N, C-alpha and C positions, 0 to 999 in steps of 0.2 A: 414419400419424402426423399429417399435417396435417388433423385433424378437430377441430372446435371446437364441442362441445355447448353449446347455449344453455340453460343450466340456471337455472331460477327455482324455488327451493324452495317459494315460495308457490303454485305450480301443482301441488304434490304433497301427499301426506299429511303431509310433514315441515314444511310452512310454518306460519305463524302466523295465517293467515286461512283462510276457507272457500274451498278450491280450486275447488269447483264453481261458486260464485258469481263468483269472479274470472275463471274461464275463459269465463264468459258476459258479461263486461264489455267492451263496445265500446271500442276504443282501447288496451287494455292490451297487446295484442300489439305495437303500435307502440313502446311503452315497452321491451319486451323487445328488439326489434331495435335500438333506439337505443343500447342498452347494448353492442352488438357492432360490430366492424369488418368489415362485409360489403362486399366490393369487387366491381366489375363483373366478371361472368363466373363468380364463385364459385357453387357449388351449395349451396342451402339445402334440406334435407330436412325436411318438416313432417309430423308424425305425429299423426293424430286418427282414431280408429275411426269415429265418426259423421260427422265433418267438418262439423258444423252450428254449433259454438260460435264466437263472435267471435275469441277469441285466436288459434287456428291460422290462421284466414282472414286476420286482420290481419297475422300474421307473414309469410305468403306475399305479401300485397300490399306490405307495407313492404320486404321483401327485394327484390321486383321493382323498386320505386322506386329502390333503391340499385344496380340493375343486376344483382342476383343472379338466378340461374336456379333455379326452384322445382320440387321434386318432392314430390308428396303421397303418403303411405302412408295409405290409408283403406279403409273397406269401403263403397265407393260403391254397389255393387249392393244390398246389404242395408239401406242407409239412404237410398235414393233418394227415398222418399216422406216422409222426416223433414223437417220445415220448418227452414230456416235460422234461426238466432237472430242472424245478422249484419245490420247495418243495410242492407246491399246486397241482402239476400234470397238471396245466393248461398251455395253450399256450397264446401268446400275443393276438391273435385274440379273445380269450375267455374272456380276462379281460378288453380290451379297450372298450370304449363306441361306437366308430365307427371304422370300419376296411376298409381300401382301399387295395384290393387284387391286387398286381402287376402282378400276373400270371407268374412271373419269374420261369422258370423250375427248377426242383430239380437239385442241383449242381451248380446253378447260372451261367451257361455258355450256349452259343447259337450255337457255331460253332463246328461241328464234323470234326476232322482232320483225314484223311485216315491213318490207321495203328496206331492210338493213342487212347488209352482207355478213356482218360479224355478229354472232350470238352474244348474249349477255348472261350474267349470273354465274361467275366463276364458282367452281365446286371443289377444287382440290384442297383449299385451306380448311374448309369445314369438314370434309370427309377425312382428311389427314388427321385433324385434331380429334375427331371421333374415334378413329382407329387407334391413335396413341392412348386415348382414354381407355378404350377397350383392352389394350395390352396391359395397362396399369391394373385394371380391375381383375383381369385373369391372373396376373402375377400375384396380386394380393390373395386371391382365392387359393392359388396353389401353395402359397406360404402357409395360409390358414390350415389347409389340408395336411401339411407336414408338421403342424403344431407350432409354427413360428408366427407370433403376432405380427401382422403386416404393419409396417411403419407408415400409416396413413396420416395425411395432414388433416388435423381437426379444424372445425370452424372455431375461430377465436371469439365468436359472438355469443357463445353459450358458456355456461358455468364450466370451469375446468379446462376450457380450450386453451387459454393462455399458458397454463401450467404444462399441459401436454405438449404444446408447441415448443416451449422452452426446453423440455426434456429431449425432444427430437432434434432441435437445433444443436444442443450440446453434444448429442451423440454423433451427428453427421457433419458438424461444422468443418472438420479438417478435410473432408472429402468434397465439400460443395462450396466453391468459391463465392457463390451468391449469398452464402450464410456467414461468411467470415466476419462481417461487420454487424451481423444481427445480434 
């Protein structure tokens, strides 16, 4: 439950600006982080398949300046020779405290189509989501091992789910902007 996505629509296909150009803009990641309440010791997961654009690198660095612990999900091995676009010359894997290498191939696609130069079937989104889910499950297990009930989101389609969700929402509302109106 206590997971706070740093969503910026302009860094997606749903924004009002060119997301590719914005992701390549030094300093914008600092603006994203400044919009969130990152506290010392909190974990910030930064996902970027290539790890070479300024925004994810700036997010990791700005989170660290606030005392956040950083985890990168990137394809470090397959993009190792791609030059960084960040002013420091570093890639995401070089600035994060922990890197999880997705091994997603260069170009982020898995299926070669006969007679077509560009492969199809992007993999980074699915693999990144699976890794984030695995991190959540491992965190829940470690909390359980310490005797701390993990604050897992219940299904609200089974008896007691609505009540459990209401309890969690009340507990975490002040830290999670997406719940403030829930």
